[in-house]
C-alpha positions, 0 to 999 in steps of 0.5 A: 500500500505504500508503494502505491501512495508513494508511487500517486504522489510521486507522479502528481508531483513530477506532472506538475512540475513538468507542467510548471515547466512547460508554462515557464517556458512559454513564459504564460502572461499569469505566472510573468505578473507573479514574477514581477511582484516578487522582483524575479527578472523575467530573464530567469524564467527559462532557468527556473524551468528548466530546475522543475524539469531536471525534478520531475524527471529526477523523480520518475527515475527515481522508481529506478534509482531511489537515491536520484529520486530523493535528490529531486525531492530535496532538490525541489522542496529548497526550490519551492522554499526559496520561492517562498522567501523571495515572495515573502521577503518581496511583501507578495502574497503569492506565496500560495502558490510556490507552498501548493507545490513545496507539499507534494515535492516534502510528501514525495520525499517523505512516502520515497524515503519510508518506501525505500528505507534508507537514504 
C-alpha cells in the first residue's frame, strides 16, 4: 500500500512540476505577473523552468534509482522554499502558489524515504 501512495504522489508531483516548467518555457503571462510582483526578472524564467523539469524527471528516474528520486525531491523542496522566501521578502501575497508546489514535493520525499527505507 505504501508503494501505491508513493507512486501516485510522486507521479502527480512530477506531472505538476513538468506542467509548471512548460508554462515557464512558454512564458505564460500569469507567471510573468507573479514574478514581477516578487521582483524576479523575467529573464530567469527559462532557468527556473529547467530546474522544475529536472526535478520532475529526477522524481520519475527515482522509481528505478531511489537516490536520484530523493535528491530530486530535496531539490524541489528547496526550490519552492526559496520561492516562498522570495515572495515573502517582496511582501507579495503570491507565496501560496509555491507553497502548493512545496507540499507534494515534501510528500514525495517523505514517502520515498519511507518506501525505500534509507537515503
